[in-house]
C-alpha positions as CSV (number, residue, x, y, z in Angstrom):
1,M,74.6,-61.2,-119.9
2,K,71.6,-62.4,-121.8
3,R,70.2,-59.9,-124.2
4,R,67.1,-58.1,-123.2
5,V,63.9,-58.8,-125.3
6,V,61.3,-56.3,-126.3
7,I,58.2,-56.2,-128.3
8,T,58.2,-53.9,-131.4
9,G,55.3,-55.0,-133.6
10,L,51.7,-56.0,-133.3
11,G,49.1,-57.5,-135.6
12,A,45.5,-58.6,-134.8
13,I,42.5,-60.2,-136.4
14,A,39.7,-60.6,-133.9
15,P,35.9,-60.9,-134.0
16,N,35.6,-57.3,-132.8
17,G,38.2,-55.7,-135.1
18,I,40.9,-56.3,-137.7
19,G,44.2,-54.5,-137.1
20,K,45.7,-53.6,-133.7
21,E,44.0,-50.2,-133.5
22,E,40.5,-51.4,-134.4
23,F,40.9,-54.3,-132.0
24,W,42.0,-52.0,-129.3
25,K,39.3,-49.4,-129.8
26,A,36.7,-52.2,-129.6
27,L,38.2,-53.5,-126.3
28,V,38.3,-50.0,-124.8
29,A,34.6,-49.4,-125.9
30,G,33.6,-52.8,-124.5
31,R,32.4,-53.8,-128.0
32,S,31.7,-57.5,-128.4
33,G,32.3,-59.4,-131.6
34,I,30.1,-62.4,-130.6
35,D,27.0,-62.9,-132.5
36,R,24.8,-65.7,-134.0
37,I,26.7,-67.9,-136.4
38,S,26.2,-66.7,-140.0
39,S,28.7,-68.9,-142.0
40,F,26.7,-72.1,-141.6
41,D,23.4,-73.4,-140.3
42,A,23.7,-73.9,-136.5
43,S,20.0,-74.1,-135.7
44,D,20.2,-77.7,-134.6
45,L,23.1,-77.2,-132.3
46,P,22.7,-76.3,-128.6
47,C,25.1,-73.4,-129.0
48,Q,24.3,-71.2,-132.0
49,I,26.7,-68.3,-131.3
50,A,30.4,-67.7,-131.9
51,G,33.0,-65.0,-132.4
52,E,33.2,-64.8,-136.2
53,V,35.8,-62.6,-137.9
54,K,33.9,-60.3,-140.3
55,G,35.3,-58.1,-143.1
56,F,38.5,-60.0,-143.5
57,D,39.6,-60.0,-147.2
58,P,42.7,-62.2,-147.7
59,A,43.4,-60.4,-151.0
60,D,44.6,-57.5,-148.9
61,Y,47.5,-59.6,-147.7
62,L,48.0,-62.6,-150.1
63,S,48.3,-63.2,-153.8
64,R,45.4,-65.0,-155.5
65,K,47.5,-68.1,-156.0
66,L,48.3,-68.2,-152.3
67,I,44.7,-67.6,-151.2
68,E,43.7,-70.8,-153.2
69,R,46.5,-72.8,-151.5
70,L,46.1,-71.7,-147.9
71,P,43.3,-72.7,-145.5
72,K,41.7,-69.9,-143.6
73,V,43.8,-70.5,-140.5
74,A,47.0,-70.0,-142.5
75,Q,45.6,-66.9,-144.3
76,F,45.0,-65.4,-140.9
77,A,48.4,-66.3,-139.7
78,V,50.3,-64.8,-142.7
79,A,48.1,-61.6,-142.5
80,V,48.7,-60.8,-138.8
81,S,52.4,-61.7,-139.3
82,K,52.6,-59.1,-142.1
83,M,50.8,-56.5,-139.9
84,A,53.3,-57.0,-137.1
85,A,56.3,-57.0,-139.4
86,D,55.2,-53.8,-141.0
87,D,54.5,-52.2,-137.6
88,A,58.1,-53.2,-136.5
89,Q,59.7,-52.3,-139.8
90,L,61.2,-55.8,-139.8
91,E,62.7,-55.4,-143.3
92,K,65.6,-53.5,-141.7
93,I,66.8,-56.6,-140.0
94,P,69.0,-59.2,-141.9
95,S,66.7,-62.1,-143.0
96,Q,69.1,-64.7,-141.5
97,K,68.6,-63.2,-138.1
98,I,64.7,-63.3,-138.3
99,G,63.0,-66.4,-136.8
100,V,59.3,-67.5,-136.8
101,A,57.3,-69.4,-134.3
102,F,53.7,-70.3,-134.9
103,G,50.9,-71.9,-132.7
104,T,47.6,-73.5,-133.6
105,N,45.5,-76.5,-132.6
106,V,43.7,-77.3,-135.9
107,P,45.8,-76.5,-138.9
108,K,43.1,-77.2,-141.5
109,E,39.7,-76.8,-140.1
110,D,37.5,-77.7,-143.1
111,I,39.0,-81.1,-144.0
112,F,35.8,-83.0,-143.0
113,D,33.4,-80.5,-144.4
114,R,35.1,-79.8,-147.8
115,D,37.9,-82.2,-148.5
116,H,36.6,-85.6,-147.2
117,P,33.3,-85.4,-149.3
118,L,35.4,-84.8,-152.4
119,F,37.5,-87.9,-151.5
120,L,34.2,-90.0,-151.0
121,K,33.0,-88.7,-154.4
122,D,36.1,-89.0,-156.6
123,G,38.7,-90.7,-154.6
124,W,42.2,-89.5,-154.4
125,K,41.8,-87.8,-157.8
126,G,39.3,-85.3,-156.4
127,M,41.7,-84.2,-153.6
128,N,43.7,-81.0,-153.6
129,R,47.4,-81.7,-154.2
130,Y,48.4,-79.4,-151.3
131,L,46.0,-81.1,-148.8
132,G,48.6,-83.4,-147.2
133,E,51.0,-80.6,-146.4
134,S,48.3,-78.1,-145.4
135,H,47.0,-80.5,-142.8
136,T,50.1,-79.8,-140.7
137,P,50.7,-76.8,-138.3
138,H,54.1,-76.3,-139.9
139,F,52.4,-75.5,-143.2
140,S,51.5,-72.0,-141.8
141,T,54.9,-71.5,-140.2
142,I,56.7,-72.1,-143.5
143,H,54.4,-69.6,-145.3
144,I,54.9,-67.0,-142.7
145,A,58.7,-67.3,-143.1
146,S,58.3,-67.4,-146.9
147,E,56.1,-64.3,-147.2
148,L,58.4,-62.3,-144.8
149,G,61.7,-63.7,-146.1
150,A,62.6,-64.9,-142.7
151,K,65.6,-67.3,-142.9
152,G,66.4,-67.7,-139.2
153,P,65.2,-70.5,-136.8
154,I,61.5,-71.7,-137.1
155,A,59.3,-73.7,-134.8
156,S,55.6,-74.8,-134.6
157,F,53.6,-75.5,-131.4
158,T,50.3,-77.3,-130.9
159,S,50.1,-77.2,-127.1
160,G,46.5,-76.3,-126.8
161,C,45.6,-72.8,-125.6
162,I,49.1,-72.1,-124.5
163,A,50.7,-72.8,-127.9
164,V,51.6,-69.2,-128.4
165,S,52.8,-68.9,-124.8
166,N,55.3,-71.7,-125.6
167,A,56.2,-69.9,-128.8
168,I,57.0,-66.7,-127.0
169,G,59.2,-68.6,-124.5
170,W,61.0,-70.3,-127.4
171,G,61.4,-67.0,-129.3
172,C,62.8,-65.3,-126.3
173,D,65.5,-68.1,-126.0
174,Q,66.5,-67.6,-129.6
175,I,67.1,-63.9,-129.1
176,Q,68.8,-64.2,-125.7
177,S,71.2,-66.8,-127.1
178,G,72.1,-64.6,-130.1
179,V,70.7,-67.0,-132.7
180,A,68.1,-64.5,-133.8
181,D,67.8,-60.7,-133.6
182,A,64.0,-60.9,-134.0
183,V,61.3,-63.5,-134.0
184,V,57.8,-63.4,-135.4
185,I,55.4,-65.0,-132.9
186,A,52.0,-65.8,-134.4
187,G,48.9,-67.7,-133.3
188,S,45.9,-68.4,-135.5
189,E,42.7,-70.4,-135.2
190,S,39.6,-71.0,-137.4
191,L,37.3,-73.6,-136.0
192,L,33.9,-72.2,-137.1
193,H,33.0,-75.0,-139.6
194,P,30.1,-77.4,-139.1
195,F,32.0,-80.6,-138.2
196,T,34.6,-78.9,-136.0
197,F,31.9,-76.8,-134.2
198,A,29.7,-79.8,-133.7
199,M,32.7,-81.7,-132.3
200,V,33.4,-78.9,-129.8
201,S,29.7,-78.7,-128.9
202,A,29.8,-82.4,-128.0
203,S,32.2,-81.5,-125.2
204,R,29.3,-79.8,-123.4
205,L,31.6,-76.9,-122.5
206,L,30.0,-74.2,-124.7
207,S,27.5,-71.7,-123.5
208,T,23.9,-72.6,-124.4
209,S,21.9,-70.1,-122.3
210,S,22.5,-67.0,-124.4
211,N,21.6,-67.8,-128.0
212,D,19.2,-64.9,-128.0
213,Q,21.7,-62.5,-126.4
214,P,25.0,-63.5,-127.9
215,Q,26.9,-60.4,-126.8
216,K,26.2,-61.2,-123.2
217,A,27.1,-65.0,-123.5
218,S,30.8,-64.9,-122.6
219,K,30.8,-64.1,-118.8
220,P,34.3,-64.6,-117.4
221,F,34.3,-64.9,-113.5
222,D,30.6,-64.3,-113.4
223,K,28.5,-66.6,-111.2
224,R,26.0,-66.9,-114.1
225,R,28.6,-68.2,-116.5
226,D,27.7,-71.5,-118.2
227,G,30.5,-72.2,-120.6
228,Y,32.7,-70.5,-123.2
229,V,32.0,-69.1,-126.6
230,L,34.1,-70.5,-129.4
231,S,35.7,-67.9,-131.8
232,E,38.2,-67.5,-134.5
233,G,41.1,-65.0,-135.0
234,A,44.8,-64.5,-135.0
235,G,47.5,-62.4,-133.4
236,A,51.2,-61.8,-134.0
237,I,53.9,-60.0,-132.1
238,I,57.5,-59.2,-133.0
239,L,60.0,-60.1,-130.4
240,E,63.4,-58.2,-130.8
241,A,66.7,-57.8,-129.1
242,R,66.5,-54.5,-127.2
243,N,69.8,-53.3,-128.6
244,S,68.6,-54.1,-132.1
245,A,65.4,-52.0,-131.5
246,I,67.4,-49.1,-130.2
247,D,69.9,-49.2,-133.0
248,R,67.0,-49.0,-135.5
249,G,65.2,-46.3,-133.6
250,T,61.9,-48.3,-133.7
251,D,59.1,-48.0,-131.1
252,V,59.0,-50.4,-128.3
253,Y,55.6,-51.5,-126.8
254,A,57.0,-53.5,-123.9
255,E,59.9,-55.5,-122.5
256,L,59.5,-59.3,-122.0
257,L,60.9,-59.9,-118.6
258,G,60.1,-63.4,-117.7
259,C,58.3,-66.6,-118.9
260,A,57.5,-69.8,-117.1
261,V,55.5,-73.0,-118.0
262,G,54.0,-75.6,-115.7
263,C,52.0,-78.8,-115.9
264,E,49.6,-80.4,-113.4
265,A,50.2,-83.8,-114.9
266,A,46.6,-84.6,-114.8
267,D,43.8,-85.5,-117.2
268,I,43.2,-82.7,-119.6
269,R,39.7,-82.1,-118.1
270,N,40.5,-82.9,-114.6
271,F,42.7,-79.9,-113.6
272,D,43.4,-78.8,-110.1
273,V,40.8,-76.2,-108.9
274,T,43.2,-75.2,-106.0
275,G,45.3,-73.4,-108.6
276,E,48.5,-74.6,-106.9
277,T,50.5,-75.4,-110.0
278,A,49.3,-72.3,-111.8
279,A,50.4,-70.2,-108.8
280,E,53.8,-71.8,-108.8
281,T,54.1,-71.0,-112.5
282,I,53.1,-67.4,-112.0
283,L,55.7,-67.0,-109.2
284,A,58.3,-68.7,-111.4
285,A,57.7,-66.1,-114.2
286,I,57.9,-63.2,-111.7
287,N,61.1,-64.7,-110.2
288,R,62.7,-65.0,-113.7
289,A,61.7,-61.4,-114.3
290,S,63.5,-60.3,-111.2
291,I,60.5,-58.2,-110.0
292,H,58.4,-58.2,-106.9
293,P,54.8,-59.3,-107.0
294,S,53.8,-55.8,-105.6
295,E,55.1,-54.3,-108.9
296,L,52.3,-55.8,-111.0
297,D,49.6,-53.4,-112.1
298,Y,47.3,-55.6,-114.2
299,I,46.6,-59.2,-115.0
300,C,45.2,-60.1,-118.4
301,A,43.4,-63.3,-117.3
302,M,42.4,-66.3,-119.3
303,G,38.9,-66.0,-118.1
304,L,37.5,-68.9,-120.1
305,S,34.0,-68.6,-118.6
306,T,33.7,-72.3,-117.5
307,G,32.9,-73.0,-113.8
308,Y,36.0,-74.9,-112.8
309,H,38.5,-73.1,-115.0
310,D,37.6,-69.7,-113.6
311,L,37.7,-71.0,-110.1
312,A,41.1,-72.5,-110.6
313,E,42.5,-69.3,-112.2
314,T,41.0,-67.2,-109.3
315,N,42.5,-69.4,-106.7
316,A,45.9,-69.3,-108.5
317,I,46.0,-65.5,-108.4
318,K,45.1,-65.5,-104.8
319,L,47.8,-68.1,-103.9
320,A,50.4,-66.2,-105.9
321,F,49.7,-62.7,-104.7
322,G,48.0,-63.2,-101.3
323,E,46.3,-60.0,-100.1
324,R,47.7,-58.1,-103.0
325,A,45.4,-60.1,-105.3
326,Y,42.4,-58.0,-104.1
327,H,44.1,-54.8,-105.4
328,I,45.4,-55.8,-108.8
329,P,43.1,-54.9,-111.7
330,I,42.1,-58.2,-113.4
331,S,40.0,-58.7,-116.5
332,S,39.5,-61.0,-119.5
333,I,39.1,-59.9,-123.1
334,K,37.1,-63.0,-123.7
335,S,33.9,-61.1,-122.7
336,M,34.3,-59.4,-126.1
337,I,36.1,-61.9,-128.4
338,G,35.1,-65.3,-127.0
339,H,37.7,-68.0,-127.0
340,P,39.9,-68.2,-130.2
341,D,41.8,-71.2,-128.7
342,A,45.5,-71.1,-129.6
343,A,45.3,-67.5,-130.8
344,T,44.4,-66.4,-127.3
345,P,47.8,-65.7,-125.8
346,A,48.8,-63.6,-128.8
347,L,45.6,-61.4,-128.5
348,Q,46.0,-61.1,-124.8
349,T,49.7,-60.0,-125.2
350,I,48.6,-57.4,-127.8
351,A,45.9,-56.1,-125.5
352,S,48.4,-55.8,-122.6
353,C,50.9,-54.1,-124.8
354,L,48.4,-51.4,-125.9
355,A,47.2,-51.0,-122.4
356,L,50.8,-50.1,-121.4
357,R,51.1,-47.8,-124.4
358,D,47.9,-45.9,-123.6
């Protein structure tokens, strides 16, 4: 039999709270972390709001030398991984049996705002010696493993908003096959820099109607929604073999029963609003979990707040669950944290685990 997989550690950095408990308290209280952008001048942009992480001090988690070397996205990644590892007491597991999987979309967000101007001014001599390696997603993965002493399998994912979902599936496979006893799953994103934010603004997908009411801007499934709110943040969870967790006597937040991934094989912006492929993927995950759809008590939805995406997700849920869809509680934490891109699945998983706990 394949080994059962559980979640034993959580770490969160979000616009509305740093640490799993602060993040959870903010969600329960309905406290939004979305505000007007303060880290750079966004006055000329159509969208002037975002979910900025405030109060994060990398010195609480990293050495000064490492802070100078790591871009913000990697600082977030290492910090949440340490939070989750401490929560799970990961040091009690042999290092060779600990794996790492990391997901992000933009591994070094300020390359055009900070690094490229230095190149134009001084040529290659003005560039940071670590720039080449830090501009790869695997840079963060390696540093998570290094800081935690994890010597098992490692992997990096850049598959858009579902990068961490893919990482969770990969981590589950490593544990079920016996290659690893535990896997650190982390996702991090830091896109709030002038060039990157302007690039996303050019997509015309960001909310522009609530610059004067930023905390009301992200409106998942609301008929008044006019786009999503970009944010930054990170989340990490520890997957562990259930027998390992029991042997160690560590607390278990949840059991991971089933995962599934699907693709509509369409243009990245031209997804199917019928939700058929998404519904098939939902049912595949339920089937692999060996449970019945009637057993589901809650859906932590993507809820991006864009017109067609919310429609497609709603239709997918209705197709997958039929009449039951009208009786399952559904919500999206994006109303309070915005859209932290690849970090989204990690923070949604953490929110779901704490909902089960409490």
